[in-house]
C-alpha positions in Angstrom: -15.6 -27.5 27.4 -12.5 -26.7 29.3 -9.9 -28.4 31.6 -10.5 -27.3 35.2 -7.9 -27.8 38.0 -9.5 -28.2 41.5 -7.3 -27.6 44.3 -8.2 -29.8 47.4 -7.2 -27.7 50.5 -7.5 -30.7 52.9 -5.1 -33.0 50.9 -3.1 -30.4 49.1 -3.7 -32.1 45.9 -5.0 -31.0 42.4 -7.8 -32.9 40.8 -8.3 -32.6 37.0 -11.9 -32.6 35.5 -13.4 -31.7 32.2 -16.2 -29.2 32.5 -18.7 -27.7 30.1 -20.7 -24.5 30.6 -24.3 -24.0 29.6 -27.4 -21.8 30.3 -30.5 -23.2 31.9 -34.0 -22.4 30.8 -33.9 -19.2 32.9 -30.7 -18.0 31.0 -28.5 -18.6 34.1 -24.9 -19.8 33.5 -24.4 -23.3 34.9 -21.6 -26.0 34.4 -21.7 -29.8 34.3 -18.9 -32.4 34.6 -18.1 -34.2 31.4 -15.3 -36.4 32.6 -13.2 -36.9 35.7 -9.7 -37.4 35.0 -7.9 -38.0 38.3 -5.3 -36.5 40.6 -2.4 -34.6 38.9 0.3 -36.2 40.9 -1.0 -39.6 40.0 -1.3 -38.7 36.2 2.2 -37.3 36.4 3.6 -40.7 37.1 1.9 -42.1 33.9 2.8 -39.2 31.4 5.3 -36.3 31.1 2.8 -33.4 31.0 -0.8 -34.2 31.9 -1.9 -30.5 31.6 -0.7 -30.3 28.0 -2.1 -33.6 27.0 -5.5 -33.1 28.4 -5.7 -29.6 27.1 -5.1 -30.9 23.7 -7.7 -33.7 24.4 -10.3 -31.1 25.3 -9.5 -29.1 22.3 -10.2 -32.2 20.0 -13.5 -32.9 22.0 -14.5 -29.3 21.2 -13.7 -29.6 17.6 -15.7 -32.9 17.3 -18.7 -31.4 19.2 -18.5 -28.4 17.0 -18.5 -30.5 13.7 -21.6 -32.4 15.0 -23.5 -29.3 16.2 -26.8 -28.5 14.5 -28.4 -24.9 14.6 -32.3 -24.6 14.5 -33.7 -21.2 14.0 -37.2 -19.9 14.0 -37.9 -16.4 12.3 -41.3 -14.9 12.2 -42.8 -14.5 8.7 -43.4 -10.7 9.4 -40.0 -10.0 10.8 -38.2 -7.3 8.8 -34.5 -6.3 8.1 -33.2 -3.4 10.2 -33.0 -0.3 8.2 -30.0 1.1 10.0 -27.6 -1.4 8.7 -26.9 -3.0 11.9 -28.2 -6.4 10.4 -24.9 -6.8 8.5 -21.4 -6.8 10.0 -17.8 -7.1 8.6 -15.7 -10.2 9.5 -13.1 -10.1 7.0 -11.2 -7.5 8.9 -10.1 -10.2 11.2 -7.0 -10.6 8.9 -6.2 -6.9 9.0 -6.5 -7.1 12.8 -4.0 -10.0 12.8 -1.4 -8.0 10.9 -2.1 -4.7 12.7 -1.4 -6.2 16.1 1.6 -8.3 14.9 3.0 -5.0 13.9 2.3 -3.7 17.5 0.5 -0.7 16.2 -1.9 -0.8 19.0 1.0 -0.5 21.5 2.5 2.4 19.5 -0.6 4.5 19.4 -1.5 3.7 22.9 1.9 4.9 24.0 1.6 8.0 21.9 -1.8 9.0 23.5 -0.3 8.9 27.0 1.0 12.3 26.4 -2.3 13.7 25.2 -5.4 14.6 27.1 -7.8 12.9 25.0 -11.3 11.9 26.0 -11.4 9.2 23.5 -9.2 6.3 22.5 -7.1 7.5 19.6 -5.6 3.9 18.9 -9.2 2.6 18.3 -9.8 5.5 15.9 -6.8 4.6 13.8 -7.9 1.0 13.7 -11.3 1.9 12.3 -9.9 4.4 9.8 -7.3 1.9 8.6 -9.7 -1.1 8.3 -12.3 1.1 6.6 -9.8 2.5 4.1 -9.6 -1.2 2.8 -13.1 -2.4 3.3 -15.1 0.6 2.3 -13.1 3.8 1.7 -15.1 7.0 2.0 -15.1 10.4 3.8 -14.3 10.4 7.5 -18.0 11.2 8.2 -19.1 8.1 6.4 -16.5 6.0 8.1 -17.9 7.1 11.6 -21.3 6.1 10.5 -20.0 2.6 9.5 -18.5 1.8 13.0 -21.5 -0.1 14.1 -20.7 -2.7 11.3 -17.8 -4.1 13.3 -17.9 -6.5 16.2 -15.8 -4.1 18.4 -17.0 -1.2 20.3 -15.8 2.0 18.8 -16.9 5.0 21.1 -16.0 8.3 19.5 -17.5 11.1 17.5 -16.7 12.7 14.1 -15.1 15.7 15.9 -12.9 13.1 17.8 -11.7 11.8 14.6 -10.7 15.2 13.2 -8.9 16.0 16.5 -7.2 12.7 16.1 -6.1 13.4 12.5 -4.0 16.2 14.0 -2.5 13.8 16.5 -1.7 11.3 13.8 0.0 14.0 11.6 2.4 14.8 14.5 3.5 11.2 15.0 3.7 10.2 11.2 7.4 10.1 11.2 7.7 8.0 14.3 5.0 5.6 13.0 6.9 5.0 9.8 10.0 4.3 11.8 8.1 1.8 14.0 6.7 0.1 11.1 10.1 -0.1 9.4 11.5 -1.8 12.6 8.7 -4.3 12.7 8.8 -5.2 9.2 12.6 -5.7 9.2 12.3 -7.9 12.3 9.4 -10.0 11.0 9.9 -10.1 7.3 13.5 -9.4 6.7 13.4 -6.1 5.0 16.2 -5.4 2.6 16.7 -1.5 2.8 19.7 -1.5 0.5 17.5 -1.4 -2.7 14.8 1.1 -2.7 12.3 1.9 -5.3 11.2 5.4 -5.3 8.6 7.5 -7.2 6.3 10.5 -7.0 2.5 10.9 -7.6 0.0 13.4 -6.7 -3.5 13.6 -5.3 -6.2 16.1 -5.8 -8.6 18.1 -3.7 -12.1 18.9 -5.0 -11.7 22.7 -4.2 -10.1 25.7 -5.9 -8.7 27.1 -2.8 -4.8 26.9 -2.4 -2.7 27.1 0.6 0.8 26.2 1.6 0.1 22.4 1.0 -2.5 22.4 -1.8 -0.9 24.0 -4.8 -1.6 24.0 -8.6 0.8 21.9 -10.2 1.2 19.3 -13.0 -1.6 16.7 -12.1 -1.0 13.2 -13.4 -4.6 12.7 -13.8 -4.8 15.9 -16.0 -7.1 17.8 -13.5 -7.2 21.5 -12.7 -7.7 21.0 -8.9 -5.0 21.9 -6.4 -2.8 18.9 -5.7 -0.4 17.6 -3.1 2.6 15.6 -4.1 3.7 12.4 -2.2 7.0 10.6 -2.6 6.9 6.9 -1.8 9.6 4.4 -1.2 9.0 0.7 -1.2 11.4 -2.3 -0.9 12.2 -5.1 -3.4 9.3 -7.0 -2.0 6.9 -4.3 -2.9 6.3 -3.4 0.8 6.1 0.3 1.7 9.1 1.8 3.5 8.4 5.5 3.8 6.5 8.5 2.3 6.8 12.3 2.5 4.3 14.9 1.3 5.1 18.0 -0.7 3.3 21.1 -1.9 1.6 20.5 -5.3 3.8 22.7 -7.2 7.1 20.9 -6.2 8.7 19.1 -9.1 9.2 15.3 -8.9 12.9 15.6 -9.0 13.0 18.0 -6.1 11.5 15.4 -3.7 14.2 13.0 -4.0 16.8 14.5 -1.8 14.6 15.3 1.2 13.0 11.8 0.9 16.3 9.9 0.8 17.7 12.1 3.7 14.7 11.0 5.7 15.2 7.2 5.0 18.8 7.5 5.7 18.5 9.2 8.9 15.4 7.6 10.3 16.3 4.0 9.3 20.0 4.0 9.7 20.6 2.7 6.2 24.3 3.0 5.4 24.2 2.6 1.7 21.2 2.5 -0.5 20.8 2.1 -4.3 17.8 3.9 -5.5 15.9 2.8 -8.5 13.6 5.6 -10.1 12.1 6.6 -13.4 13.3 9.2 -15.6 11.3 12.0 -13.8 13.9 11.7 -10.9 16.9 11.7 -13.2 18.7 14.9 -12.8 22.2 16.1 -12.0 21.3 17.3 -8.6 20.1 13.7 -7.5 22.9 11.9 -9.1 25.5 14.0 -7.4 23.8 13.9 -4.1 23.4 10.2 -4.2 27.1 9.7 -4.8 28.2 12.3 -2.3 26.5 10.2 0.4 28.1 7.0 -0.8 24.9 5.9 -2.2 23.9 4.4 -5.8 21.4 5.0 -8.4 19.6 3.2 -11.2 17.8 5.7 -13.3 15.8 5.3 -16.6 17.0 7.7 -19.1 14.9 9.3 -21.8 16.0 8.0 -25.3 14.5 10.7 -27.3 15.7 13.3 -24.7 19.3 12.0 -24.6 22.2 13.7 -26.1 23.5 12.9 -29.7 26.2 10.6 -28.4 23.6 8.4 -26.5 21.3 8.4 -29.5 24.1 7.3 -31.8 25.3 4.6 -29.5 21.7 3.2 -29.2 21.1 3.0 -33.0 24.5 1.4 -33.6 24.2 -2.3 -34.0 27.7 -3.0 -32.7 28.1 -4.4 -29.4 24.5 -5.7 -28.8 24.1 -9.4 -27.7 22.5 -12.0 -30.1 18.7 -11.4 -30.0 16.8 -13.9 -28.1 13.9 -15.9 -29.6 11.7 -13.0 -28.4 14.0 -10.4 -30.1 15.5 -8.9 -26.9 19.0 -7.6 -27.1 21.2 -5.4 -24.9 24.6 -3.8 -24.5 26.3 -1.4 -22.1 29.4 0.8 -21.6 31.2 2.6 -18.8 32.3 6.2 -19.5 33.0 9.4 -17.8 30.1 11.9 -18.0 29.3 15.5 -17.1 26.0 16.4 -15.4 24.4 19.7 -14.7 23.6 20.7 -11.0 22.0 23.7 -9.4 24.5 26.3 -8.3 22.2 29.1 -7.0 19.2 31.2 -8.2 19.2 34.2 -10.5 17.5 37.6 -9.7 14.7 36.3 -11.9 14.1 33.2 -9.8 15.7 30.9 -12.4 18.1 28.3 -11.3 21.8 28.6 -12.1 23.5 25.5 -13.4 27.1 24.4 -13.5 28.7 21.3 -14.9 30.1 18.4 -12.6 32.2 15.7 -14.1 31.6 12.1 -12.9 34.5 9.6 -13.3 32.3 6.8 -14.3 28.8 6.0 -15.3 27.3 2.9 -16.6 24.8 3.1 -19.5 22.7 0.0 -20.2 20.6 -0.1 -23.4 18.2 -2.7 -24.5 15.7 -3.4 -27.2 12.4 -5.3 -26.8 9.9 -6.0 -29.7 7.2 -6.0 -27.2 8.1 -2.6 -26.0 8.3 -1.5 -29.6 4.8 -2.5 -30.3 3.6 -0.8 -27.0 5.3 2.4 -28.1 3.6 2.4 -31.6 0.2 1.6 -30.1 0.4 4.5 -27.6 1.6 6.8 -30.3 -1.3 5.8 -32.5 -3.7 6.5 -29.7 -2.2 9.8 -29.2 -2.3 10.7 -32.9 -6.1 9.7 -33.0 -6.6 12.3 -30.3 -4.4 14.8 -32.1 -6.7 14.5 -35.2 -9.7 15.0 -33.1 -8.3 18.2 -31.6 -7.2 19.6 -35.1 -10.7 18.9 -36.5 -12.5 20.9 -33.7 -10.1 22.6 -31.1 -13.1 24.1 -29.3 -14.2 20.8 -28.0 -10.9 19.8 -26.3 -8.4 20.8 -23.9 -4.8 20.0 -22.7 -6.3 17.9 -20.1 -8.4 15.8 -22.3 -5.7 15.5 -25.1 -2.6 15.3 -22.8 0.1 13.6 -24.9 -1.5 14.3 -28.1 -0.7 17.9 -28.2 3.0 17.2 -28.7 2.3 15.9 -32.2 0.5 19.0 -33.3 2.4 22.0 -35.0 1.3 25.7 -34.1 -0.8 24.6 -31.1 -0.9 26.8 -28.1 -2.9 26.5 -24.8 -4.2 29.1 -22.4 -2.3 28.7 -19.1 -5.4 29.6 -16.9 -7.9 27.6 -18.7 -6.0 24.8 -20.5 -8.2 25.4 -23.7 -6.6 25.9 -27.2 -5.8 29.5 -28.3 -6.6 30.8 -31.7 -3.3 31.9 -33.3 -4.5 32.1 -36.9 -1.9 29.4 -37.8 -3.0 26.2 -39.3 -2.9 23.1 -37.0 -1.2 20.1 -38.5 0.4 16.8 -37.5 4.2 17.0 -36.9 5.4 14.3 -39.1 9.1 15.0 -38.4 8.6 14.3 -34.7 6.7 11.1 -35.5 9.6 9.8 -37.8 12.2 10.8 -35.2 10.3 9.0 -32.3 9.7 5.8 -34.4 13.5 5.3 -34.8 13.7 4.6 -31.1 10.6 2.5 -30.6 11.3 -0.5 -28.2 14.7 1.0 -27.0 15.3 1.7 -23.3 18.2 3.2 -21.6 19.3 3.0 -17.9 22.1 4.9 -16.2 23.7 3.7 -13.0 26.5 4.2 -10.5 26.7 0.4 -10.0 29.4 -0.1 -12.8 30.4 -3.6 -11.4 26.9 -5.0 -11.5 25.9 -7.1 -14.6 23.6 -5.9 -17.3 21.1 -8.5 -16.3 21.0 -7.3 -12.6 20.6 -3.7 -13.6 17.7 -4.5 -16.1 16.1 -6.7 -13.5 16.3 -3.9 -10.8 14.8 -1.4 -13.2 12.1 -3.7 -14.2 11.0 -3.8 -10.5 9.6 -0.3 -10.9 6.3 -1.7 -11.9 5.7 -2.5 -8.3 5.6 1.2 -7.2 3.6 2.1 -10.2 1.1 -0.5 -9.3 1.2 0.6 -5.7 0.2 4.1 -6.7 -2.8 2.7 -8.8 -3.6 0.6 -5.6 -3.9 3.9 -3.4 -6.0 5.7 -5.9 -8.4 2.9 -6.8 -8.7 0.4 -3.9 -7.8 2.7 -1.1 -9.3 5.8 -2.8 -6.7 8.2 -1.2 -8.1 10.9 -3.5 -10.0 13.1 -3.6 -8.7 14.1 -0.3 -11.8 15.1 1.9 -9.9 16.9 4.5 -8.4 20.4 4.1 -6.5 21.6 7.1 -2.7 20.8 6.7 -2.6 18.9 10.0 -5.7 16.8 8.9 -4.2 16.0 5.5 -1.1 14.7 7.2 -3.1 12.4 9.4 -5.1 11.3 6.3 -2.0 10.1 4.5 -0.8 8.2 7.6 -4.0 6.3 7.7 -3.7 5.5 4.0 -0.1 4.5 4.4 -0.9 2.0 7.3 -3.9 0.6 5.2 -1.5 0.0 2.3 1.0 -1.6 4.7 -1.6 -4.0 6.0 -2.9 -5.0 2.5 0.5 -5.5 1.1 1.7 -7.8 4.1 -1.5 -9.8 3.5 -0.7 -10.2 -0.1 2.9 -11.2 0.9 1.9 -13.7 3.4 -0.3 -15.3 0.8 2.8 -15.9 -1.3 1.8 -13.1 -3.7 -0.7 -15.6 -5.4 -3.6 -13.0 -5.4 -3.3 -9.3 -6.1 -4.0 -6.8 -3.4 -7.2 -5.7 -5.3 -8.7 -9.0 -5.1 -7.7 -9.6 -1.5 -9.5 -6.3 -0.6 -12.4 -7.4 -2.6 -12.8 -10.6 -0.8 -12.3 -9.1 2.6 -15.3 -6.8 1.8 -17.4 -9.8 0.9 -16.7 -11.6 4.0 -19.8 -10.2 5.9 -22.4 -11.8 8.1 -26.2 -11.3 8.7 -27.8 -11.2 12.1 -30.1 -14.4 12.5 -31.1 -14.2 16.2 -29.7 -13.0 19.5 -26.7 -15.1 19.3 -26.1 -16.2 15.7 -24.8 -14.6 12.5 -25.1 -16.3 9.0 -22.1 -16.1 6.6 -22.5 -16.5 2.7 -19.2 -16.0 1.0 -16.1 -18.2 0.7 -13.6 -18.9 -2.1 -10.0 -20.0 -2.8 -8.6 -16.7 -1.4 -10.4 -17.4 1.9 -9.2 -20.9 2.0 -5.6 -19.6 1.6 -6.3 -17.1 4.3 -7.4 -19.8 6.7 -4.3 -21.8 5.9 -2.0 -19.1 6.5 -3.5 -17.3 9.6 -5.3 -20.3 11.1 -8.7 -18.4 10.9 -12.1 -19.7 10.4 -13.7 -17.8 7.5 -16.1 -20.0 5.6 -18.2 -21.2 8.4 -21.9 -20.9 7.5 -23.0 -20.0 11.0 -21.1 -18.6 14.0 -22.2 -17.6 17.6 -21.5 -14.1 18.7 -19.2 -15.6 21.4 -17.1 -17.5 18.9 -16.8 -14.5 16.6 -15.6 -12.3 19.4 -13.2 -14.9 20.6 -11.7 -15.2 17.0 -11.3 -11.5 16.8 -9.7 -11.4 20.2 -7.2 -14.1 19.2 -5.9 -11.7 16.5 -4.8 -9.1 19.0 -2.2 -11.3 20.7 1.3 -10.1 19.8 2.5 -13.3 18.2 5.1 -12.5 15.5 5.6 -14.8 12.5 8.8 -14.3 10.8 8.6 -14.5 7.0 12.1 -14.0 5.6 11.4 -15.4 2.2 
């Protein structure tokens, strides 16, 4: 039913009537009058806004009719399920569509393709790739084969997708800047506190090029890898990413990544929180030269003698809490080593640079102590296995354990143990030295006026980026990377970044009550099966879908929906209605 305004030419007056459309026995569209309401000018004398009033009235009638509606189906006993998969379709992506269009990504990519001579819709390709990266991540070929599982029409080929990846790679920086602007406007992004870390993704190939390089794989693989530096904000929402060749050290990605954020996002001063892998003199001096700050973790066992003595000295610590937690801090001038050039042999020249003041915060946690002991025990068990039969193991299978074995050497090419003739044995002195520092953590920072509690809380936020990397590798299956041309690789990572952004924003909108992994799982489960020409059957709902409906005003959970209502619901998500969430 809908409200129809009939204009009477003879009188110049408008008559309001409630009308319902239906199809006759021949399938022809017809309409019938449900209720005559009267002339608009007369109604305006009785109420302030007759149009608004009766529009709401019609909506109530539709809801009442909908609640009373009964579907009857007849299915032949010998009718079989379609083998092409067209019997089932996704519907959970309705939420992803809502966020995607609120971020105006459709407008962004449509504007970008105006400068290209594409025979296909590049924006629709991005939508499909981003949605499938969450719902069913796979190769680009498999994704194209899944396009009929959506209620939207995706008209393009696999070759079109590969061409589009090149296009996406070119506009990756602009896309990140656009997303940052949208998130800042709609969600109140705080760009002054940035969490930064680096991970790598592998390719299932032995071939190397300027991007795919052999490097230290965080998954202990021998395949070529690509490095990615990722920045997120204090809410866990992605800010920016930048890719690097696989042989680039983590610490060497910090400066170009921070430069990008400062330049592209107009950030005046940023405090970057990072793990000890980013802690080096070059990054510290660079940050301070730009007027920025840093909060870096500091290796305790790798610290100098003065820091180790300070940590083990009981003087100055706060009284332990019930859980045994204690802390202390000091501000002192320090000297750091920075790169001053390169020797003829390709080694970096270093020089010492004094810093007027650096704050060192150290703390002890019994829980962390137990975790350190547990991890070391696991490593020692692996070390014992390797000593017993070195031929069965490698550096990759026993990463972390090798450090506890004396006289152990590995072949640089194969990663297998080398027979040196020396007896392998557990390094007891190393174990004893490490054990002294179990449970102790150290943080160095430029923010000398901030409280110890603030510094520790900021540092603990690093779990967000660690969890984000896990999310990209498990739920989004960013690796192995199934594309190989540098320009295709760039497009692939933009798709993954957008998918990550969509998923994190859904998580935020649901009040962080449900982890991103569960949200993705639920969205995959919200599918429907074809019943007859006009109806689909749904079979999944839970507390997450209830929360989604409450937040986004969706209709997930109805058992039966018509094709028309499904398409109407999806179309509603494409309106550019921004919901500010500055919590």
